[in-house]
All heavy atoms as a GROMACS GRO file, in nm:
protein
  578
    1MET      N    1   0.355  -6.762  -0.654
    1MET     CA    2   0.328  -6.827  -0.527
    1MET      C    3   0.430  -6.777  -0.426
    1MET      O    4   0.548  -6.773  -0.452
    1MET     CB    5   0.340  -6.979  -0.544
    1MET     CG    6   0.322  -7.055  -0.415
    1MET     SD    7   0.310  -7.234  -0.437
    1MET     CE    8   0.477  -7.277  -0.473
    2SER      N    9   0.382  -6.739  -0.311
    2SER     CA   10   0.474  -6.702  -0.204
    2SER      C   11   0.529  -6.828  -0.139
    2SER      O   12   0.486  -6.939  -0.169
    2SER     CB   13   0.402  -6.614  -0.102
    2SER     OG   14   0.294  -6.684  -0.045
    3SER      N   15   0.623  -6.811  -0.049
    3SER     CA   16   0.685  -6.928   0.012
    3SER      C   17   0.586  -7.003   0.100
    3SER      O   18   0.491  -6.948   0.152
    3SER     CB   19   0.807  -6.886   0.092
    3SER     OG   20   0.767  -6.806   0.202
    4PHE      N   21   0.610  -7.129   0.117
    4PHE     CA   22   0.528  -7.218   0.197
    4PHE      C   23   0.612  -7.261   0.316
    4PHE      O   24   0.718  -7.322   0.299
    4PHE     CB   25   0.488  -7.337   0.110
    4PHE     CG   26   0.412  -7.446   0.180
    4PHE    CD1   27   0.307  -7.417   0.264
    4PHE    CD2   28   0.446  -7.578   0.159
    4PHE    CE1   29   0.236  -7.519   0.325
    4PHE    CE2   30   0.375  -7.679   0.219
    4PHE     CZ   31   0.270  -7.651   0.302
    5ALA      N   32   0.568  -7.225   0.437
    5ALA     CA   33   0.644  -7.250   0.560
    5ALA      C   34   0.784  -7.191   0.545
    5ALA      O   35   0.797  -7.074   0.516
    5ALA     CB   36   0.645  -7.398   0.593
    6ASP      N   37   0.888  -7.272   0.555
    6ASP     CA   38   1.024  -7.217   0.544
    6ASP      C   39   1.088  -7.251   0.410
    6ASP      O   40   1.209  -7.267   0.400
    6ASP     CB   41   1.111  -7.265   0.660
    6ASP     CG   42   1.140  -7.414   0.656
    6ASP    OD1   43   1.080  -7.484   0.574
    6ASP    OD2   44   1.223  -7.460   0.735
    7SER      N   45   1.009  -7.256   0.303
    7SER     CA   46   1.058  -7.300   0.172
    7SER      C   47   1.139  -7.197   0.096
    7SER      O   48   1.190  -7.227  -0.011
    7SER     CB   49   0.941  -7.345   0.085
    7SER     OG   50   0.857  -7.235   0.056
    8GLU      N   51   1.149  -7.074   0.147
    8GLU     CA   52   1.220  -6.970   0.073
    8GLU      C   53   1.360  -7.014   0.029
    8GLU      O   54   1.400  -6.991  -0.083
    8GLU     CB   55   1.232  -6.843   0.158
    8GLU     CG   56   1.100  -6.773   0.178
    8GLU     CD   57   1.111  -6.658   0.275
    8GLU    OE1   58   1.217  -6.639   0.337
    8GLU    OE2   59   1.011  -6.588   0.290
    9GLU      N   60   1.434  -7.080   0.119
    9GLU     CA   61   1.569  -7.124   0.086
    9GLU      C   62   1.570  -7.236  -0.017
    9GLU      O   63   1.665  -7.251  -0.091
    9GLU     CB   64   1.641  -7.168   0.212
    9GLU     CG   65   1.668  -7.054   0.309
    9GLU     CD   66   1.735  -7.100   0.435
    9GLU    OE1   67   1.788  -7.213   0.438
    9GLU    OE2   68   1.735  -7.023   0.533
   10SER      N   69   1.463  -7.314  -0.023
   10SER     CA   70   1.458  -7.426  -0.118
   10SER      C   71   1.454  -7.380  -0.262
   10SER      O   72   1.501  -7.448  -0.352
   10SER     CB   73   1.335  -7.513  -0.091
   10SER     OG   74   1.342  -7.570   0.037
   11TRP      N   75   1.396  -7.261  -0.287
   11TRP     CA   76   1.384  -7.213  -0.423
   11TRP      C   77   1.515  -7.158  -0.475
   11TRP      O   78   1.537  -7.152  -0.594
   11TRP     CB   79   1.275  -7.106  -0.434
   11TRP     CG   80   1.138  -7.158  -0.404
   11TRP    CD1   81   1.059  -7.123  -0.299
   11TRP    CD2   82   1.064  -7.255  -0.478
   11TRP    NE1   83   0.940  -7.192  -0.303
   11TRP    CE2   84   0.941  -7.273  -0.412
   11TRP    CE3   85   1.090  -7.329  -0.594
   11TRP    CZ2   86   0.844  -7.362  -0.458
   11TRP    CZ3   87   0.993  -7.416  -0.639
   11TRP    CH2   88   0.872  -7.432  -0.572
   12GLU      N   89   1.603  -7.113  -0.383
   12GLU     CA   90   1.731  -7.053  -0.419
   12GLU      C   91   1.710  -6.948  -0.528
   12GLU      O   92   1.637  -6.854  -0.509
   12GLU     CB   93   1.832  -7.160  -0.459
   12GLU     CG   94   1.865  -7.253  -0.344
   12GLU     CD   95   1.957  -7.365  -0.384
   12GLU    OE1   96   2.013  -7.363  -0.495
   12GLU    OE2   97   1.975  -7.455  -0.303
   13ASP      N   98   1.772  -6.965  -0.644
   13ASP     CA   99   1.758  -6.867  -0.752
   13ASP      C  100   1.645  -6.901  -0.848
   13ASP      O  101   1.618  -6.827  -0.942
   13ASP     CB  102   1.889  -6.858  -0.832
   13ASP     CG  103   2.001  -6.800  -0.748
   13ASP    OD1  104   1.973  -6.720  -0.658
   13ASP    OD2  105   2.117  -6.837  -0.772
   14ASP      N  106   1.578  -7.013  -0.828
   14ASP     CA  107   1.473  -7.058  -0.918
   14ASP      C  108   1.337  -7.022  -0.861
   14ASP      O  109   1.298  -7.070  -0.756
   14ASP     CB  110   1.484  -7.210  -0.937
   14ASP     CG  111   1.391  -7.262  -1.042
   14ASP    OD1  112   1.357  -7.187  -1.134
   14ASP    OD2  113   1.354  -7.381  -1.034
   15GLU      N  114   1.264  -6.936  -0.927
   15GLU     CA  115   1.130  -6.898  -0.884
   15GLU      C  116   1.031  -7.004  -0.928
   15GLU      O  117   1.040  -7.057  -1.038
   15GLU     CB  118   1.091  -6.763  -0.945
   15GLU     CG  119   1.161  -6.646  -0.884
   15GLU     CD  120   1.117  -6.621  -0.740
   15GLU    OE1  121   0.997  -6.634  -0.710
   15GLU    OE2  122   1.204  -6.591  -0.658
   16PRO      N  123   0.933  -7.037  -0.842
   16PRO     CA  124   0.831  -7.133  -0.884
   16PRO      C  125   0.746  -7.075  -0.997
   16PRO      O  126   0.725  -6.954  -1.004
   16PRO     CB  127   0.747  -7.153  -0.758
   16PRO     CG  128   0.772  -7.031  -0.676
   16PRO     CD  129   0.910  -6.983  -0.709
   17GLY      N  130   0.700  -7.160  -1.085
   17GLY     CA  131   0.617  -7.115  -1.195
   17GLY      C  132   0.474  -7.088  -1.149
   17GLY      O  133   0.433  -7.128  -1.040
   18ALA      N  134   0.400  -7.020  -1.232
   18ALA     CA  135   0.259  -6.992  -1.202
   18ALA      C  136   0.178  -7.120  -1.219
   18ALA      O  137   0.204  -7.200  -1.308
   18ALA     CB  138   0.207  -6.883  -1.293
   19ALA      N  139   0.079  -7.138  -1.134
   19ALA     CA  140  -0.010  -7.253  -1.145
   19ALA      C  141  -0.121  -7.219  -1.244
   19ALA      O  142  -0.164  -7.105  -1.254
   19ALA     CB  143  -0.069  -7.287  -1.009
   20GLY      N  144  -0.164  -7.320  -1.316
   20GLY     CA  145  -0.272  -7.300  -1.410
   20GLY      C  146  -0.356  -7.427  -1.419
   20GLY      O  147  -0.305  -7.537  -1.413
   21CYS      N  148  -0.485  -7.409  -1.430
   21CYS     CA  149  -0.578  -7.522  -1.443
   21CYS      C  150  -0.597  -7.554  -1.592
   21CYS      O  151  -0.586  -7.466  -1.678
   21CYS     CB  152  -0.712  -7.481  -1.381
   21CYS     SG  153  -0.838  -7.611  -1.388
   22PRO      N  154  -0.628  -7.679  -1.626
   22PRO     CA  155  -0.657  -7.713  -1.765
   22PRO      C  156  -0.771  -7.628  -1.825
   22PRO      O  157  -0.774  -7.606  -1.946
   22PRO     CB  158  -0.698  -7.861  -1.759
   22PRO     CG  159  -0.625  -7.914  -1.640
   22PRO     CD  160  -0.625  -7.800  -1.541
   23CYS      N  161  -0.860  -7.574  -1.740
   23CYS     CA  162  -0.969  -7.490  -1.792
   23CYS      C  163  -0.921  -7.350  -1.826
   23CYS      O  164  -0.997  -7.271  -1.882
   23CYS     CB  165  -1.084  -7.482  -1.691
   23CYS     SG  166  -1.056  -7.371  -1.550
   24GLY      N  167  -0.796  -7.316  -1.791
   24GLY     CA  168  -0.741  -7.185  -1.820
   24GLY      C  169  -0.739  -7.090  -1.702
   24GLY      O  170  -0.676  -6.985  -1.707
   25SER      N  171  -0.807  -7.124  -1.596
   25SER     CA  172  -0.812  -7.038  -1.478
   25SER      C  173  -0.678  -7.042  -1.401
   25SER      O  174  -0.608  -7.142  -1.403
   25SER     CB  175  -0.924  -7.081  -1.384
   25SER     OG  176  -0.926  -7.002  -1.267
   26GLU      N  177  -0.646  -6.933  -1.335
   26GLU     CA  178  -0.528  -6.926  -1.250
   26GLU      C  179  -0.564  -6.882  -1.109
   26GLU      O  180  -0.482  -6.828  -1.036
   26GLU     CB  181  -0.425  -6.831  -1.312
   26GLU     CG  182  -0.370  -6.882  -1.443
   26GLU     CD  183  -0.265  -6.790  -1.503
   26GLU    OE1  184  -0.244  -6.679  -1.451
   26GLU    OE2  185  -0.207  -6.829  -1.605
   27GLU      N  186  -0.691  -6.905  -1.069
   27GLU     CA  187  -0.736  -6.871  -0.934
   27GLU      C  188  -0.770  -7.000  -0.860
   27GLU      O  189  -0.847  -7.082  -0.908
   27GLU     CB  190  -0.859  -6.781  -0.940
   27GLU     CG  191  -0.828  -6.645  -1.000
   27GLU     CD  192  -0.947  -6.552  -0.992
   27GLU    OE1  193  -1.017  -6.552  -0.889
   27GLU    OE2  194  -0.970  -6.481  -1.091
   28PHE      N  195  -0.708  -7.015  -0.741
   28PHE     CA  196  -0.717  -7.139  -0.667
   28PHE      C  197  -0.742  -7.117  -0.519
   28PHE      O  198  -0.705  -7.013  -0.464
   28PHE     CB  199  -0.586  -7.219  -0.679
   28PHE     CG  200  -0.550  -7.256  -0.819
   28PHE    CD1  201  -0.471  -7.173  -0.896
   28PHE    CD2  202  -0.597  -7.373  -0.874
   28PHE    CE1  203  -0.438  -7.206  -1.026
   28PHE    CE2  204  -0.565  -7.408  -1.004
   28PHE     CZ  205  -0.485  -7.324  -1.080
   29GLU      N  206  -0.802  -7.215  -0.455
   29GLU     CA  207  -0.802  -7.228  -0.311
   29GLU      C  208  -0.683  -7.317  -0.279
   29GLU      O  209  -0.652  -7.409  -0.356
   29GLU     CB  210  -0.930  -7.294  -0.262
   29GLU     CG  211  -1.055  -7.212  -0.290
   29GLU     CD  212  -1.181  -7.288  -0.256
   29GLU    OE1  213  -1.186  -7.411  -0.281
   29GLU    OE2  214  -1.276  -7.224  -0.208
   30ALA      N  215  -0.613  -7.289  -0.169
   30ALA     CA  216  -0.494  -7.366  -0.134
   30ALA      C  217  -0.513  -7.438  -0.001
   30ALA      O  218  -0.584  -7.389   0.088
   30ALA     CB  219  -0.373  -7.273  -0.126
   31ALA      N  220  -0.450  -7.554   0.011
   31ALA     CA  221  -0.450  -7.630   0.136
   31ALA      C  222  -0.312  -7.691   0.154
   31ALA      O  223  -0.248  -7.732   0.057
   31ALA     CB  224  -0.556  -7.740   0.131
   32ASP      N  225  -0.266  -7.694   0.278
   32ASP     CA  226  -0.138  -7.758   0.305
   32ASP      C  227  -0.160  -7.880   0.392
   32ASP      O  228  -0.256  -7.886   0.468
   32ASP     CB  229  -0.038  -7.662   0.372
   32ASP     CG  230  -0.102  -7.549   0.445
   32ASP    OD1  231  -0.138  -7.454   0.377
   32ASP    OD2  232  -0.118  -7.556   0.567
   33ALA      N  233  -0.072  -7.977   0.375
   33ALA     CA  234  -0.080  -8.101   0.451
   33ALA      C  235   0.058  -8.140   0.498
   33ALA      O  236   0.159  -8.107   0.433
   33ALA     CB  237  -0.140  -8.211   0.364
   34PHE      N  238   0.062  -8.209   0.609
   34PHE     CA  239   0.188  -8.255   0.667
   34PHE      C  240   0.179  -8.403   0.695
   34PHE      O  241   0.078  -8.450   0.748
   34PHE     CB  242   0.215  -8.181   0.797
   34PHE     CG  243   0.227  -8.033   0.781
   34PHE    CD1  244   0.117  -7.951   0.790
   34PHE    CD2  245   0.350  -7.975   0.756
   34PHE    CE1  246   0.127  -7.814   0.775
   34PHE    CE2  247   0.362  -7.838   0.739
   34PHE     CZ  248   0.251  -7.758   0.750
   35SER      N  249   0.283  -8.477   0.660
   35SER     CA  250   0.294  -8.617   0.699
   35SER      C  251   0.391  -8.621   0.815
   35SER      O  252   0.503  -8.568   0.806
   35SER     CB  253   0.350  -8.702   0.584
   35SER     OG  254   0.260  -8.701   0.476
   36LEU      N  255   0.346  -8.682   0.926
   36LEU     CA  256   0.426  -8.684   1.047
   36LEU      C  257   0.487  -8.821   1.073
   36LEU      O  258   0.424  -8.924   1.043
   36LEU     CB  259   0.340  -8.643   1.168
   36LEU     CG  260   0.267  -8.510   1.157
   36LEU    CD1  261   0.184  -8.486   1.283
   36LEU    CD2  262   0.364  -8.396   1.133
   37ALA      N  263   0.605  -8.823   1.131
   37ALA     CA  264   0.670  -8.946   1.174
   37ALA      C  265   0.607  -8.989   1.307
   37ALA      O  266   0.529  -8.915   1.368
   37ALA     CB  267   0.820  -8.923   1.190
   38ASP      N  268   0.640  -9.108   1.353
   38ASP     CA  269   0.585  -9.159   1.478
   38ASP      C  270   0.615  -9.067   1.597
   38ASP      O  271   0.536  -9.060   1.691
   38ASP     CB  272   0.640  -9.299   1.508
   38ASP     CG  273   0.584  -9.403   1.412
   38ASP    OD1  274   0.477  -9.379   1.353
   38ASP    OD2  275   0.648  -9.509   1.396
   39ASP      N  276   0.726  -8.995   1.592
   39ASP     CA  277   0.761  -8.906   1.702
   39ASP      C  278   0.697  -8.767   1.690
   39ASP      O  279   0.721  -8.679   1.771
   39ASP     CB  280   0.913  -8.892   1.714
   39ASP     CG  281   0.977  -8.823   1.594
   39ASP    OD1  282   0.905  -8.786   1.499
   39ASP    OD2  283   1.101  -8.807   1.595
   40GLY      N  284   0.613  -8.745   1.587
   40GLY     CA  285   0.543  -8.619   1.568
   40GLY      C  286   0.617  -8.517   1.484
   40GLY      O  287   0.565  -8.409   1.457
   41SER      N  288   0.737  -8.550   1.440
   41SER     CA  289   0.812  -8.456   1.356
   41SER      C  290   0.758  -8.460   1.212
   41SER      O  291   0.706  -8.561   1.166
   41SER     CB  292   0.961  -8.489   1.358
   41SER     OG  293   0.984  -8.617   1.306
   42VAL      N  294   0.771  -8.347   1.144
   42VAL     CA  295   0.722  -8.336   1.006
   42VAL      C  296   0.820  -8.407   0.912
   42VAL      O  297   0.939  -8.381   0.915
   42VAL     CB  298   0.706  -8.189   0.963
   42VAL    CG1  299   0.664  -8.179   0.818
   42VAL    CG2  300   0.607  -8.117   1.054
   43ARG      N  301   0.770  -8.498   0.829
   43ARG     CA  302   0.852  -8.570   0.732
   43ARG      C  303   0.828  -8.522   0.590
   43ARG      O  304   0.918  -8.523   0.508
   43ARG     CB  305   0.827  -8.721   0.739
   43ARG     CG  306   0.872  -8.786   0.866
   43ARG     CD  307   1.025  -8.780   0.883
   43ARG     NE  308   1.058  -8.681   0.984
   43ARG     CZ  309   1.170  -8.612   0.992
   43ARG    NH1  310   1.264  -8.624   0.904
   43ARG    NH2  311   1.192  -8.524   1.086
   44TRP      N  312   0.705  -8.484   0.556
   44TRP     CA  313   0.671  -8.433   0.422
   44TRP      C  314   0.576  -8.316   0.438
   44TRP      O  315   0.492  -8.313   0.527
   44TRP     CB  316   0.601  -8.541   0.339
   44TRP     CG  317   0.693  -8.645   0.284
   44TRP    CD1  318   0.731  -8.760   0.346
   44TRP    CD2  319   0.758  -8.643   0.158
   44TRP    NE1  320   0.817  -8.830   0.265
   44TRP    CE2  321   0.835  -8.760   0.148
   44TRP    CE3  322   0.760  -8.554   0.051
   44TRP    CZ2  323   0.912  -8.790   0.038
   44TRP    CZ3  324   0.837  -8.584  -0.060
   44TRP    CH2  325   0.912  -8.702  -0.065
   45MET      N  326   0.588  -8.220   0.346
   45MET     CA  327   0.495  -8.109   0.336
   45MET      C  328   0.438  -8.110   0.195
   45MET      O  329   0.510  -8.133   0.098
   45MET     CB  330   0.566  -7.975   0.361
   45MET     CG  331   0.616  -7.961   0.502
   45MET     SD  332   0.714  -7.813   0.541
   45MET     CE  333   0.662  -7.690   0.428
   46THR      N  334   0.308  -8.087   0.184
   46THR     CA  335   0.241  -8.089   0.054
   46THR      C  336   0.149  -7.968   0.041
   46THR      O  337   0.080  -7.932   0.136
   46THR     CB  338   0.157  -8.218   0.039
   46THR    OG1  339   0.242  -8.331   0.055
   46THR    CG2  340   0.088  -8.225  -0.096
   47LEU      N  341   0.150  -7.907  -0.076
   47LEU     CA  342   0.062  -7.795  -0.105
   47LEU      C  343  -0.032  -7.839  -0.216
   47LEU      O  344   0.012  -7.878  -0.325
   47LEU     CB  345   0.142  -7.672  -0.151
   47LEU     CG  346   0.061  -7.552  -0.194
   47LEU    CD1  347  -0.019  -7.496  -0.077
   47LEU    CD2  348   0.152  -7.445  -0.252
   48GLY      N  349  -0.162  -7.835  -0.189
   48GLY     CA  350  -0.262  -7.870  -0.288
   48GLY      C  351  -0.340  -7.748  -0.332
   48GLY      O  352  -0.358  -7.654  -0.254
   49LEU      N  353  -0.384  -7.748  -0.457
   49LEU     CA  354  -0.462  -7.638  -0.512
   49LEU      C  355  -0.593  -7.692  -0.569
   49LEU      O  356  -0.597  -7.800  -0.627
   49LEU     CB  357  -0.385  -7.566  -0.622
   49LEU     CG  358  -0.253  -7.501  -0.581
   49LEU    CD1  359  -0.185  -7.439  -0.704
   49LEU    CD2  360  -0.274  -7.397  -0.474
   50ARG      N  361  -0.700  -7.613  -0.554
   50ARG     CA  362  -0.831  -7.646  -0.611
   50ARG      C  363  -0.877  -7.525  -0.692
   50ARG      O  364  -0.886  -7.414  -0.641
   50ARG     CB  365  -0.931  -7.675  -0.501
   50ARG     CG  366  -1.069  -7.710  -0.551
   50ARG     CD  367  -1.163  -7.739  -0.433
   50ARG     NE  368  -1.295  -7.765  -0.478
   50ARG     CZ  369  -1.388  -7.673  -0.504
   50ARG    NH1  370  -1.360  -7.546  -0.490
   50ARG    NH2  371  -1.507  -7.708  -0.544
   51CYS      N  372  -0.904  -7.548  -0.819
   51CYS     CA  373  -0.948  -7.442  -0.909
   51CYS      C  374  -1.084  -7.388  -0.863
   51CYS      O  375  -1.178  -7.464  -0.839
   51CYS     CB  376  -0.959  -7.495  -1.052
   51CYS     SG  377  -1.020  -7.373  -1.171
   52ILE      N  378  -1.093  -7.257  -0.852
   52ILE     CA  379  -1.218  -7.194  -0.810
   52ILE      C  380  -1.324  -7.205  -0.919
   52ILE      O  381  -1.443  -7.220  -0.890
   52ILE     CB  382  -1.194  -7.045  -0.774
   52ILE    CG1  383  -1.109  -7.038  -0.647
   52ILE    CG2  384  -1.324  -6.970  -0.756
   52ILE    CD1  385  -1.064  -6.899  -0.610
   53LYS      N  386  -1.283  -7.207  -1.045
   53LYS     CA  387  -1.378  -7.208  -1.157
   53LYS      C  388  -1.443  -7.346  -1.176
   53LYS      O  389  -1.564  -7.356  -1.189
   53LYS     CB  390  -1.306  -7.166  -1.285
   53LYS     CG  391  -1.397  -7.153  -1.405
   53LYS     CD  392  -1.322  -7.100  -1.524
   53LYS     CE  393  -1.410  -7.090  -1.647
   53LYS     NZ  394  -1.332  -7.042  -1.763
   54ASP      N  395  -1.362  -7.454  -1.181
   54ASP     CA  396  -1.421  -7.585  -1.212
   54ASP      C  397  -1.397  -7.693  -1.107
   54ASP      O  398  -1.442  -7.806  -1.124
   54ASP     CB  399  -1.374  -7.634  -1.349
   54ASP     CG  400  -1.228  -7.673  -1.353
   54ASP    OD1  401  -1.158  -7.662  -1.251
   54ASP    OD2  402  -1.181  -7.713  -1.461
   55GLY      N  403  -1.327  -7.661  -0.998
   55GLY     CA  404  -1.307  -7.758  -0.890
   55GLY      C  405  -1.195  -7.856  -0.912
   55GLY      O  406  -1.172  -7.944  -0.828
   56PHE      N  407  -1.123  -7.847  -1.023
   56PHE     CA  408  -1.011  -7.939  -1.049
   56PHE      C  409  -0.909  -7.925  -0.936
   56PHE      O  410  -0.874  -7.814  -0.896
   56PHE     CB  411  -0.946  -7.905  -1.182
   56PHE     CG  412  -0.835  -7.997  -1.222
   56PHE    CD1  413  -0.862  -8.118  -1.284
   56PHE    CD2  414  -0.703  -7.964  -1.196
   56PHE    CE1  415  -0.760  -8.203  -1.322
   56PHE    CE2  416  -0.600  -8.049  -1.232
   56PHE     CZ  417  -0.629  -8.168  -1.295
   57SER      N  418  -0.864  -8.038  -0.881
   57SER     CA  419  -0.771  -8.037  -0.768
   57SER      C  420  -0.643  -8.112  -0.802
   57SER      O  421  -0.645  -8.207  -0.880
   57SER     CB  422  -0.834  -8.103  -0.646
   57SER     OG  423  -0.948  -8.032  -0.606
   58GLY      N  424  -0.534  -8.071  -0.741
   58GLY     CA  425  -0.408  -8.140  -0.760
   58GLY      C  426  -0.303  -8.091  -0.663
   58GLY      O  427  -0.320  -7.992  -0.593
   59VAL      N  428  -0.192  -8.164  -0.659
   59VAL     CA  429  -0.078  -8.128  -0.576
   59VAL      C  430   0.008  -8.030  -0.653
   59VAL      O  431   0.050  -8.058  -0.765
   59VAL     CB  432   0.003  -8.253  -0.536
   59VAL    CG1  433   0.132  -8.214  -0.467
   59VAL    CG2  434  -0.081  -8.344  -0.447
   60SER      N  435   0.035  -7.915  -0.594
   60SER     CA  436   0.118  -7.814  -0.658
   60SER      C  437   0.265  -7.835  -0.626
   60SER      O  438   0.351  -7.814  -0.709
   60SER     CB  439   0.073  -7.675  -0.613
   60SER     OG  440   0.155  -7.577  -0.669
   61ALA      N  441   0.293  -7.873  -0.502
   61ALA     CA  442   0.432  -7.895  -0.459
   61ALA      C  443   0.434  -7.987  -0.338
   61ALA      O  444   0.342  -7.985  -0.257
   61ALA     CB  445   0.498  -7.763  -0.424
   62ASP      N  446   0.536  -8.069  -0.329
   62ASP     CA  447   0.558  -8.146  -0.207
   62ASP      C  448   0.706  -8.175  -0.194
   62ASP      O  449   0.779  -8.179  -0.293
   62ASP     CB  450   0.475  -8.275  -0.203
   62ASP     CG  451   0.512  -8.376  -0.308
   62ASP    OD1  452   0.571  -8.339  -0.411
   62ASP    OD2  453   0.482  -8.494  -0.290
   63TRP      N  454   0.751  -8.185  -0.072
   63TRP     CA  455   0.893  -8.214  -0.050
   63TRP      C  456   0.914  -8.278   0.084
   63TRP      O  457   0.839  -8.260   0.178
   63TRP     CB  458   0.980  -8.089  -0.066
   63TRP     CG  459   0.941  -7.972   0.016
   63TRP    CD1  460   0.989  -7.937   0.138
   63TRP    CD2  461   0.845  -7.872  -0.018
   63TRP    NE1  462   0.930  -7.823   0.182
   63TRP    CE2  463   0.841  -7.781   0.088
   63TRP    CE3  464   0.762  -7.853  -0.128
   63TRP    CZ2  465   0.756  -7.672   0.088
   63TRP    CZ3  466   0.679  -7.742  -0.126
   63TRP    CH2  467   0.678  -7.654  -0.020
   64LYS      N  468   1.023  -8.356   0.090
   64LYS     CA  469   1.063  -8.428   0.210
   64LYS      C  470   1.139  -8.334   0.302
   64LYS      O  471   1.221  -8.256   0.258
   64LYS     CB  472   1.152  -8.547   0.173
   64LYS     CG  473   1.189  -8.636   0.288
   64LYS     CD  474   1.264  -8.757   0.239
   64LYS     CE  475   1.295  -8.862   0.339
   64LYS     NZ  476   1.298  -8.833   0.477
   65ILE      N  477   1.110  -8.343   0.430
   65ILE     CA  478   1.180  -8.265   0.531
   65ILE      C  479   1.284  -8.357   0.594
   65ILE      O  480   1.250  -8.462   0.647
   65ILE     CB  481   1.083  -8.213   0.639
   65ILE    CG1  482   0.968  -8.137   0.576
   65ILE    CG2  483   1.157  -8.131   0.743
   65ILE    CD1  484   1.009  -8.017   0.494
   66ASP      N  485   1.411  -8.318   0.581
   66ASP     CA  486   1.518  -8.406   0.630
   66ASP      C  487   1.604  -8.338   0.736
   66ASP      O  488   1.724  -8.358   0.742
   66ASP     CB  489   1.604  -8.455   0.513
   66ASP     CG  490   1.663  -8.341   0.432
   66ASP    OD1  491   1.643  -8.224   0.469
   66ASP    OD2  492   1.730  -8.371   0.332
   67TYR      N  493   1.541  -8.255   0.818
   67TYR     CA  494   1.612  -8.190   0.928
   67TYR      C  495   1.521  -8.185   1.049
   67TYR      O  496   1.402  -8.219   1.041
   67TYR     CB  497   1.656  -8.049   0.888
   67TYR     CG  498   1.541  -7.955   0.859
   67TYR    CD1  499   1.476  -7.886   0.961
   67TYR    CD2  500   1.496  -7.938   0.729
   67TYR    CE1  501   1.370  -7.803   0.935
   67TYR    CE2  502   1.390  -7.853   0.702
   67TYR     CZ  503   1.327  -7.786   0.805
   67TYR     OH  504   1.222  -7.703   0.778
   68GLY      N  505   1.570  -8.146   1.160
   68GLY     CA  506   1.491  -8.131   1.281
   68GLY      C  507   1.552  -8.024   1.368
   68GLY      O  508   1.666  -7.984   1.344
   69PRO      N  509   1.482  -7.976   1.460
   69PRO     CA  510   1.341  -8.003   1.488
   69PRO      C  511   1.250  -7.937   1.384
   69PRO      O  512   1.292  -7.847   1.312
   69PRO     CB  513   1.320  -7.940   1.626
   69PRO     CG  514   1.419  -7.829   1.634
   69PRO     CD  515   1.539  -7.877   1.554
   70THR      N  516   1.126  -7.984   1.378
   70THR     CA  517   1.034  -7.937   1.276
   70THR      C  518   0.907  -7.873   1.332
   70THR      O  519   0.819  -7.837   1.256
   70THR     CB  520   0.991  -8.053   1.184
   70THR    OG1  521   0.924  -8.152   1.264
   70THR    CG2  522   1.110  -8.114   1.112
   71ASP      N  523   0.897  -7.858   1.464
   71ASP     CA  524   0.776  -7.804   1.525
   71ASP      C  525   0.734  -7.670   1.466
   71ASP      O  526   0.614  -7.642   1.452
   71ASP     CB  527   0.795  -7.787   1.676
   71ASP     CG  528   0.814  -7.920   1.748
   71ASP    OD1  529   0.785  -8.024   1.686
   71ASP    OD2  530   0.857  -7.917   1.863
   72HIS      N  531   0.830  -7.586   1.430
   72HIS     CA  532   0.798  -7.453   1.377
   72HIS      C  533   0.720  -7.459   1.246
   72HIS      O  534   0.644  -7.369   1.215
   72HIS     CB  535   0.927  -7.372   1.357
   72HIS     CG  536   1.013  -7.424   1.248
   72HIS    ND1  537   1.089  -7.539   1.259
   72HIS    CD2  538   1.035  -7.377   1.124
   72HIS    CE1  539   1.152  -7.560   1.146
   72HIS    NE2  540   1.124  -7.463   1.061
   73LEU      N  541   0.735  -7.567   1.170
   73LEU     CA  542   0.666  -7.577   1.041
   73LEU      C  543   0.515  -7.580   1.058
   73LEU      O  544   0.441  -7.526   0.976
   73LEU     CB  545   0.713  -7.702   0.965
   73LEU     CG  546   0.859  -7.703   0.925
   73LEU    CD1  547   0.898  -7.838   0.866
   73LEU    CD2  548   0.891  -7.591   0.828
   74LEU      N  549   0.468  -7.644   1.163
   74LEU     CA  550   0.324  -7.656   1.186
   74LEU      C  551   0.261  -7.524   1.227
   74LEU      O  552   0.142  -7.504   1.210
   74LEU     CB  553   0.297  -7.763   1.292
   74LEU     CG  554   0.341  -7.904   1.254
   74LEU    CD1  555   0.328  -7.997   1.373
   74LEU    CD2  556   0.261  -7.955   1.136
   75THR      N  557   0.341  -7.432   1.278
   75THR     CA  558   0.287  -7.304   1.321
   75THR      C  559   0.305  -7.195   1.217
   75THR      O  560   0.249  -7.088   1.232
   75THR     CB  561   0.351  -7.258   1.453
   75THR    OG1  562   0.492  -7.243   1.434
   75THR    CG2  563   0.324  -7.359   1.564
   76MET      N  564   0.379  -7.221   1.110
   76MET     CA  565   0.408  -7.119   1.009
   76MET      C  566   0.297  -7.103   0.905
   76MET      O  567   0.295  -7.005   0.832
   76MET     CB  568   0.539  -7.151   0.937
   76MET     CG  569   0.660  -7.140   1.025
   76MET     SD  570   0.811  -7.176   0.935
   76MET     CE  571   0.834  -7.022   0.849
   77VAL      N  572   0.209  -7.199   0.893
   77VAL     CA  573   0.106  -7.192   0.789
   77VAL      C  574  -0.026  -7.140   0.843
   77VAL      O  575  -0.051  -7.134   0.956
   77VAL     CB  576   0.083  -7.328   0.721
   77VAL    CG1  577   0.203  -7.364   0.637
   77VAL    CG2  578   0.052  -7.435   0.820
   0.00000   0.00000   0.00000
């Protein structure tokens, strides 16, 4: 998986593992989601995957954003 928005620094020396579906497939459609605070800043980022073979869906990664400003995150995906 390549980086999601500005997540490159979050991985540091640890590479994310490969995603796999219970059916054995490793091909997915991806979607990203953002949870916004009342002021419009990004508070959480979530990456979801849907298996192309059987439609199984799940969250692949999510993390809390604890810095600002965050406007650039919405334009990076």
